[in-house]
VMD Tcl script that draws the C-alpha trace (Angstrom):
set ca {
  {-50.66 -89.56 67.52}
  {-49.65 -86.52 68.19}
  {-50.97 -85.97 71.18}
  {-49.95 -89.64 72.50}
  {-46.27 -88.61 71.33}
  {-46.76 -85.20 73.21}
  {-47.78 -86.54 76.36}
  {-46.11 -89.88 76.74}
  {-42.59 -89.56 75.07}
  {-39.63 -86.91 74.79}
  {-39.57 -86.61 70.98}
  {-39.58 -83.25 69.30}
  {-41.28 -81.79 66.23}
  {-38.88 -83.01 63.77}
  {-39.20 -87.04 64.99}
  {-42.70 -86.18 65.15}
  {-42.42 -85.17 61.20}
  {-40.44 -88.46 60.35}
  {-43.26 -90.25 62.27}
  {-45.70 -88.92 60.31}
  {-43.86 -89.77 57.32}
  {-43.26 -93.22 57.99}
  {-46.87 -94.14 59.03}
  {-48.17 -92.27 55.43}
  {-46.06 -95.05 53.73}
  {-46.15 -98.02 55.88}
  {-49.26 -99.43 54.62}
  {-46.84 -100.36 51.87}
  {-44.74 -102.69 54.10}
  {-48.10 -104.15 56.14}
  {-49.47 -105.30 52.59}
  {-45.76 -106.72 51.59}
  {-45.91 -108.64 55.13}
  {-49.65 -109.39 54.87}
  {-49.21 -108.28 58.76}
  {-50.49 -105.92 60.77}
  {-48.26 -102.81 62.31}
  {-48.29 -101.39 65.85}
  {-45.75 -98.38 66.20}
  {-44.46 -98.57 70.09}
  {-42.46 -95.74 71.76}
  {-40.69 -95.51 74.79}
  {-42.13 -93.37 77.40}
  {-40.29 -90.05 78.80}
  {-39.44 -92.16 82.00}
  {-38.17 -95.37 79.70}
  {-40.38 -97.65 82.01}
  {-43.00 -98.19 79.56}
  {-43.88 -98.02 75.45}
  {-46.85 -96.66 74.51}
  {-48.67 -97.57 70.81}
  {-49.05 -94.34 68.59}
  {-50.31 -96.01 65.34}
  {-51.59 -99.22 63.74}
  {-51.66 -100.44 60.44}
  {-53.65 -103.33 59.27}
  {-53.05 -105.09 55.72}
  {-54.85 -105.15 52.83}
  {-53.72 -108.45 51.70}
  {-54.28 -110.99 54.44}
  {-55.99 -111.57 57.86}
  {-55.62 -109.19 60.82}
  {-53.54 -110.34 63.85}
  {-55.54 -107.54 66.10}
  {-59.17 -107.60 66.16}
  {-59.17 -104.44 68.64}
  {-57.96 -101.09 68.34}
  {-54.29 -101.26 70.14}
  {-53.96 -97.46 69.79}
  {-52.98 -95.83 73.25}
  {-52.00 -99.04 74.97}
  {-49.44 -99.11 77.77}
  {-47.28 -101.77 78.74}
  {-44.24 -101.82 80.97}
  {-40.62 -102.45 79.80}
  {-40.14 -106.00 80.27}
  {-43.32 -107.27 79.43}
  {-42.54 -107.63 75.27}
  {-38.61 -108.58 75.26}
  {-38.53 -108.19 71.57}
  {-39.42 -104.50 72.18}
  {-36.35 -103.96 74.65}
  {-33.47 -105.68 72.19}
  {-34.56 -103.78 69.13}
  {-34.69 -99.98 70.60}
  {-31.19 -101.38 73.24}
  {-29.78 -103.23 69.97}
  {-30.73 -101.17 66.90}
  {-31.52 -104.23 65.15}
  {-34.64 -106.19 63.87}
  {-35.20 -109.03 66.19}
  {-37.67 -111.99 65.47}
  {-39.92 -114.17 67.77}
  {-38.80 -118.48 67.58}
  {-42.39 -119.22 68.86}
  {-45.58 -117.65 67.74}
  {-47.87 -115.94 70.27}
  {-51.23 -117.33 70.69}
  {-54.05 -114.60 70.57}
  {-57.32 -116.05 71.29}
  {-56.65 -119.68 69.68}
  {-54.76 -117.66 66.33}
  {-50.73 -118.22 66.21}
  {-49.06 -114.79 65.41}
  {-45.49 -114.67 64.61}
  {-44.13 -111.02 66.09}
  {-40.84 -109.47 64.71}
  {-39.81 -105.93 66.30}
  {-37.88 -103.50 63.76}
  {-36.39 -100.86 64.98}
  {-37.64 -97.21 63.64}
  {-34.07 -95.34 63.45}
  {-33.87 -91.48 62.56}
  {-30.24 -90.75 61.44}
  {-28.29 -91.74 64.73}
  {-31.14 -92.70 67.45}
  {-33.80 -95.33 67.77}
  {-37.15 -93.72 67.97}
  {-39.58 -96.37 68.59}
  {-40.64 -99.77 67.15}
  {-42.50 -101.01 64.81}
  {-44.02 -104.74 65.90}
  {-45.08 -106.76 62.60}
  {-47.57 -109.45 63.83}
  {-48.59 -112.14 61.32}
  {-51.73 -113.95 60.94}
  {-50.38 -117.66 61.33}
  {-53.26 -119.39 60.82}
  {-53.75 -119.66 57.37}
  {-50.35 -120.37 56.47}
  {-49.61 -122.60 53.41}
  {-46.85 -123.05 50.61}
  {-46.60 -119.37 49.18}
  {-46.66 -118.48 45.89}
  {-44.22 -116.56 43.87}
  {-46.23 -113.39 44.29}
  {-46.30 -114.00 47.60}
  {-42.75 -115.06 48.36}
  {-42.02 -111.44 46.23}
  {-43.70 -109.71 48.59}
  {-42.07 -110.85 51.64}
  {-38.42 -110.37 50.29}
  {-39.91 -106.78 49.35}
  {-40.80 -106.59 52.90}
  {-37.98 -107.84 54.26}
  {-35.79 -105.30 52.31}
  {-37.75 -102.66 53.35}
  {-37.83 -103.53 57.22}
  {-33.57 -103.26 56.83}
  {-34.29 -99.90 54.96}
  {-36.53 -98.67 58.34}
  {-34.24 -100.32 60.80}
  {-30.69 -98.49 58.99}
  {-32.93 -94.90 58.85}
  {-33.16 -94.94 54.69}
  {-36.81 -95.58 54.79}
  {-39.03 -93.76 54.71}
  {-37.79 -91.05 52.22}
  {-37.36 -87.40 53.43}
  {-39.17 -85.01 51.65}
  {-41.35 -87.81 49.39}
  {-44.60 -88.25 52.00}
  {-47.28 -89.10 49.80}
  {-51.07 -89.37 50.26}
  {-52.37 -93.07 51.00}
  {-55.50 -92.42 49.22}
  {-53.78 -91.59 46.11}
  {-50.99 -93.18 45.61}
  {-50.79 -97.00 44.04}
  {-51.11 -99.79 46.50}
  {-49.19 -103.34 46.19}
  {-52.49 -105.08 45.01}
  {-53.03 -102.19 42.11}
  {-49.92 -103.67 40.43}
  {-46.59 -104.48 41.73}
  {-42.88 -104.85 40.23}
  {-39.80 -106.31 41.46}
  {-36.80 -104.93 39.47}
  {-32.99 -105.68 39.69}
  {-30.27 -103.25 40.22}
  {-30.14 -102.92 36.33}
  {-33.78 -101.76 35.97}
  {-34.77 -105.22 34.60}
  {-37.91 -107.27 35.94}
  {-37.40 -109.63 38.15}
  {-41.04 -110.34 39.05}
  {-44.65 -108.77 37.70}
  {-47.78 -109.00 39.32}
  {-50.85 -110.21 37.05}
  {-52.37 -106.69 37.78}
  {-49.10 -104.47 36.76}
  {-49.07 -107.21 33.51}
  {-52.88 -106.28 32.68}
  {-51.86 -102.82 33.07}
  {-48.85 -102.96 30.55}
  {-50.47 -104.95 28.34}
  {-53.27 -101.95 28.31}
  {-50.18 -99.66 27.02}
  {-49.89 -101.96 24.21}
  {-47.24 -104.42 25.30}
  {-47.62 -107.78 23.32}
  {-45.10 -109.89 25.64}
  {-44.19 -110.37 29.31}
  {-42.58 -108.28 31.08}
  {-40.34 -110.18 33.08}
  {-36.88 -109.68 31.92}
  {-37.22 -106.68 29.87}
  {-35.64 -103.43 31.01}
  {-38.57 -101.66 32.26}
  {-37.58 -98.12 31.75}
  {-36.81 -98.56 27.80}
  {-40.10 -100.46 27.75}
  {-42.48 -98.09 29.41}
  {-40.52 -95.08 27.08}
  {-41.54 -96.98 23.84}
  {-44.87 -97.68 25.00}
  {-45.71 -94.05 26.01}
  {-43.40 -91.93 23.67}
  {-42.04 -88.56 24.30}
  {-39.56 -85.96 23.04}
  {-36.83 -84.32 24.27}
  {-35.22 -84.69 27.84}
  {-38.65 -86.13 29.36}
  {-37.22 -89.59 27.37}
  {-34.39 -89.66 29.41}
  {-36.08 -88.74 32.85}
  {-38.84 -91.54 32.31}
  {-36.40 -94.31 31.42}
  {-34.50 -93.34 34.93}
  {-38.04 -93.00 36.85}
  {-39.40 -96.24 35.58}
  {-35.78 -97.93 36.13}
  {-36.52 -97.00 39.48}
  {-33.44 -95.19 40.28}
  {-35.08 -92.63 42.57}
  {-37.97 -92.38 44.71}
  {-40.37 -90.64 42.00}
  {-44.10 -90.72 40.95}
  {-45.29 -90.03 37.43}
  {-48.10 -90.91 35.30}
  {-47.49 -92.68 31.85}
  {-49.92 -91.43 28.79}
  {-50.23 -94.17 26.55}
  {-53.18 -92.52 24.69}
  {-55.98 -95.10 25.37}
  {-54.50 -95.94 28.84}
  {-53.09 -93.57 31.34}
  {-50.68 -96.03 34.35}
  {-49.65 -93.89 37.96}
  {-46.45 -95.23 38.46}
  {-44.24 -94.85 41.83}
  {-40.79 -96.16 42.26}
  {-39.34 -96.96 45.32}
  {-35.62 -98.05 45.20}
  {-34.53 -100.54 47.75}
  {-31.29 -100.41 49.85}
  {-31.21 -102.80 52.39}
  {-27.72 -102.49 53.45}
  {-26.85 -99.25 51.38}
  {-26.45 -100.00 48.40}
  {-29.37 -100.08 45.80}
  {-29.91 -103.66 44.94}
  {-33.11 -102.95 43.23}
  {-36.14 -101.66 43.56}
  {-40.11 -101.50 43.31}
  {-42.62 -100.39 41.01}
  {-45.94 -99.60 42.32}
  {-48.65 -98.86 39.37}
  {-52.51 -98.86 38.92}
  {-54.79 -97.95 35.71}
  {-56.15 -94.85 36.28}
  {-57.51 -94.33 33.06}
  {-60.96 -94.22 33.93}
  {-60.41 -91.84 36.97}
  {-58.32 -89.55 34.46}
  {-61.43 -89.78 31.97}
  {-63.63 -88.47 34.47}
  {-61.72 -85.77 35.86}
  {-61.59 -84.43 32.11}
  {-65.49 -84.68 32.04}
  {-65.96 -82.92 35.04}
  {-63.70 -79.76 34.12}
  {-65.16 -80.11 30.72}
  {-68.61 -79.61 32.34}
  {-67.36 -77.20 34.79}
  {-66.41 -74.81 31.98}
  {-69.25 -75.34 29.81}
  {-71.24 -74.09 32.87}
  {-69.45 -70.98 33.30}
  {-69.44 -70.39 29.96}
  {-73.37 -70.69 29.82}
  {-73.59 -68.33 33.08}
  {-71.17 -66.19 31.26}
  {-73.31 -65.98 28.03}
  {-76.79 -65.68 29.87}
  {-75.22 -62.55 31.65}
  {-74.02 -60.83 28.73}
  {-77.43 -61.78 26.87}
  {-79.16 -60.30 29.96}
  {-76.59 -57.14 29.67}
  {-77.83 -57.02 26.30}
  {-81.82 -57.19 27.09}
  {-81.38 -54.57 29.70}
  {-79.42 -52.05 27.41}
  {-81.92 -52.20 24.72}
  {-84.56 -51.40 27.40}
  {-82.68 -48.61 28.69}
  {-82.86 -47.08 25.14}
  {-86.32 -47.68 24.58}
  {-86.82 -46.01 27.81}
  {-84.63 -42.86 27.04}
  {-87.14 -42.80 23.72}
  {-89.69 -41.99 26.15}
  {-90.37 -38.30 27.17}
  {-90.16 -38.08 30.93}
  {-93.65 -36.79 31.39}
  {-95.12 -39.15 29.39}
  {-98.55 -40.40 30.43}
  {-98.45 -44.08 31.58}
  {-95.42 -43.92 33.38}
  {-93.88 -46.21 30.46}
  {-90.62 -44.68 31.07}
  {-90.51 -46.24 34.98}
  {-91.78 -49.31 34.21}
  {-88.89 -50.01 31.78}
  {-86.31 -48.72 33.86}
  {-87.53 -51.14 36.71}
  {-87.45 -53.68 34.38}
  {-83.88 -52.70 33.20}
  {-82.93 -53.19 37.43}
  {-84.83 -56.63 37.39}
  {-82.91 -58.01 34.21}
  {-79.62 -56.56 35.76}
  {-80.27 -58.26 39.37}
  {-80.48 -61.34 37.53}
  {-77.29 -60.86 35.04}
  {-75.14 -60.28 38.58}
  {-76.09 -63.76 40.22}
  {-74.99 -65.14 36.58}
  {-71.85 -62.92 36.18}
  {-70.89 -64.03 39.73}
  {-71.57 -68.25 39.02}
  {-69.36 -67.39 35.98}
  {-66.40 -67.05 38.00}
  {-66.96 -69.74 40.64}
  {-66.04 -73.63 40.06}
  {-69.62 -74.77 41.24}
  {-73.37 -73.68 41.51}
  {-72.76 -71.39 44.88}
  {-71.98 -67.72 45.32}
  {-71.34 -65.51 48.20}
  {-74.80 -63.61 48.63}
  {-73.27 -60.67 50.21}
  {-71.26 -59.98 47.32}
  {-74.13 -59.67 45.12}
  {-76.39 -57.78 47.96}
  {-73.39 -55.03 47.66}
  {-73.49 -54.97 43.87}
  {-77.52 -54.36 43.90}
  {-77.04 -51.68 46.36}
  {-74.83 -50.11 43.89}
  {-77.17 -50.39 41.16}
  {-79.97 -48.86 43.63}
  {-78.17 -46.30 44.24}
  {-79.05 -44.28 40.78}
  {-82.80 -44.23 42.33}
  {-82.00 -42.06 45.50}
  {-78.85 -39.77 43.77}
  {-77.40 -40.01 47.25}
  {-79.99 -38.52 49.41}
  {-80.89 -42.19 51.12}
  {-77.84 -44.31 52.20}
  {-78.00 -48.45 51.90}
  {-76.13 -50.33 54.17}
  {-76.01 -54.15 55.16}
  {-75.74 -55.81 58.63}
  {-74.99 -59.55 59.32}
  {-74.21 -62.33 56.56}
  {-76.19 -64.01 54.32}
  {-73.43 -66.45 53.71}
  {-73.33 -68.95 50.94}
  {-76.25 -69.75 48.45}
  {-77.06 -72.02 45.64}
  {-77.91 -70.70 42.35}
  {-81.52 -71.88 42.47}
  {-81.70 -69.46 45.70}
  {-79.40 -66.48 45.40}
  {-81.24 -65.66 41.75}
  {-85.20 -65.16 42.95}
  {-83.31 -63.73 45.96}
  {-81.88 -61.07 44.18}
  {-84.65 -60.12 42.51}
  {-86.36 -59.76 45.92}
  {-83.83 -57.62 47.28}
  {-84.22 -55.28 44.18}
  {-87.91 -54.96 44.25}
  {-87.85 -54.87 47.97}
  {-85.03 -51.74 47.88}
  {-87.05 -50.07 44.59}
  {-89.76 -50.08 46.58}
  {-88.50 -48.66 49.49}
  {-86.43 -45.67 47.89}
  {-89.70 -44.97 45.42}
  {-92.02 -44.77 48.16}
  {-90.86 -43.84 51.56}
  {-89.19 -41.01 50.66}
  {-90.71 -37.81 48.97}
  {-88.11 -35.47 46.82}
  {-85.50 -33.96 48.53}
  {-86.18 -36.01 51.45}
  {-82.69 -38.25 53.09}
  {-82.92 -41.28 55.10}
  {-81.33 -44.71 55.75}
  {-82.17 -48.21 54.32}
  {-81.04 -50.79 56.49}
  {-80.50 -54.60 55.29}
  {-79.82 -56.99 57.88}
  {-79.52 -61.07 57.56}
  {-78.99 -64.02 59.84}
  {-79.03 -67.93 59.91}
  {-79.67 -70.09 62.45}
  {-78.15 -73.50 61.37}
  {-80.14 -76.87 61.82}
  {-80.38 -78.24 65.04}
  {-81.68 -81.54 66.46}
  {-83.92 -79.50 69.24}
  {-84.95 -76.44 67.18}
  {-85.07 -78.46 64.01}
  {-84.53 -76.91 60.65}
  {-82.64 -73.79 60.18}
  {-83.72 -70.77 58.56}
  {-82.48 -67.18 56.79}
  {-84.16 -64.35 58.27}
  {-83.55 -61.14 56.42}
  {-85.18 -57.94 57.16}
  {-85.37 -54.27 54.93}
  {-85.98 -51.51 57.10}
  {-86.32 -47.85 56.16}
  {-86.87 -44.46 58.12}
  {-89.38 -43.10 55.79}
  {-92.95 -42.22 55.59}
  {-93.99 -45.29 56.25}
  {-97.13 -47.56 55.22}
  {-99.91 -45.77 54.14}
  {-103.12 -46.17 56.38}
  {-105.01 -49.33 55.35}
  {-102.27 -51.02 53.90}
  {-102.98 -54.96 53.15}
  {-100.19 -56.55 52.05}
  {-102.65 -59.54 50.66}
  {-104.33 -57.02 48.55}
  {-101.54 -55.29 47.21}
  {-101.75 -54.36 43.70}
  {-98.00 -53.12 42.92}
  {-96.30 -55.62 40.45}
  {-93.53 -55.59 42.51}
  {-95.10 -56.85 45.74}
  {-96.80 -59.13 43.93}
  {-93.08 -60.25 42.45}
  {-91.63 -60.38 45.85}
  {-94.37 -62.84 46.95}
  {-94.62 -65.01 44.40}
  {-91.11 -65.46 44.77}
  {-90.97 -65.82 48.24}
  {-93.50 -68.11 49.17}
  {-93.48 -69.84 45.93}
  {-90.15 -70.54 44.86}
  {-88.26 -70.23 48.19}
  {-91.09 -71.84 50.25}
  {-90.40 -68.96 52.70}
  {-92.85 -66.15 54.57}
  {-92.84 -62.57 53.55}
  {-94.63 -59.27 55.56}
  {-94.53 -55.92 55.54}
  {-94.87 -54.22 58.98}
  {-94.55 -51.16 60.21}
  {-91.06 -49.99 61.56}
  {-90.47 -48.99 65.03}
  {-88.69 -46.01 63.60}
  {-92.10 -44.95 61.81}
  {-90.72 -46.07 58.65}
  {-91.67 -49.74 57.07}
  {-90.02 -53.20 57.35}
  {-90.11 -55.79 55.36}
  {-89.26 -59.07 56.56}
  {-88.36 -62.52 54.95}
  {-88.14 -65.40 56.46}
  {-86.92 -68.69 54.77}
  {-85.95 -72.35 55.21}
  {-82.42 -73.57 55.51}
  {-83.14 -76.29 53.12}
  {-83.24 -74.06 50.34}
  {-80.30 -72.10 51.76}
  {-77.10 -74.42 51.53}
  {-73.67 -73.17 53.02}
}
mol new
graphics top color blue
foreach p $ca { graphics top sphere $p radius 0.5 }
foreach p [lrange $ca 0 end-1] q [lrange $ca 1 end] { graphics top cylinder $p $q radius 0.2 }
display resetview
């Protein structure tokens, strides 16, 4: 709609905002009218009309099988549009039009903003299934007529009251018509059922809706009075009525076809099950985060115990027991970092670049500032099932580089780079490529990764090839150091 308005009309941005507000509300008019709506705007030169929006009813058959948006018609071809624009009043067709053997009644409703008519809503009613209307249909049509007069007068939609079409109650969900005193004149079967679930044991018709609603969902203090006024339809507002076992979403629409309020429409729907599921999801998310938090605390406790045990072993003890315990501390710590990050998120995904940087900080203890660790590229967002093993892989490879690539007192740099290729129809599944390269002494002569007995490298191979379904290799780097490469399928690395 934005492009069509800017391309073909002379309307400004404030006019466009008003049209957006209208379009966000006009499903209500279409459903009450049992009719298709098409919004026509005069072009900048005034010689044509352009259709910029269209709405079909949920309550009846459509009169337009094809999309009308973008159509241009010259002025004079549709006299109803001309009359509605020129005279600023609702114009009705005398005889129906025939479209593909379907009789269609057409009405033109001017869209007024303040003192100007911006365009026209063509209301098209399919008359093929016309029959004697029921009380519900008569009430719908009368309400639609009142809303059409308010649109023509510029008093509907209500400024600052834009609602989302996907979350607001619709006519079919539940419909009440109130008089000027807030007394129910008509209640649809769905609306009556919703109030019965709130605890009402009688018919709604003839009852004052505000006090009745307040009694079914008692509150305390000044909220009581506001609920009574809202349910009485005095102002365009939305609220939810919580009756304990039932939750009703309610929306009030005052009717002022001639400037004075003659009553109001109340749209409502039962959202009990929706709210129950939302509460369950919130509880589930909170539980998962609490679990991650506790796992992180337990892992940190284990790491602290291992660290205490390592300190009780003399540095020069045979067998490398102290070094083994310190390695275990770092492995446990890398897993704890992932769980700490997950405990702060609403979903099971983490920004892995942050985890990598924290692993760098943990590894810095090994080098005592002699070896710099830096990162290029981005890992992006990974799911928990990928982040946990990958953090351990990063810990093992960095630890291997810091312990074996440099001798006592030597300095250097370890660079970690990451790049992603997204899935593509031509290239196939995407991948995550991670490279860890140092400028140290390089691989020992005759090194064979498949026959390596190092526990750290065995852990890396098991995690990369077994859990992540990727490939791992260690090669001589062009700089003379060592390059470790992980190639992981993007199916296991979700954005």
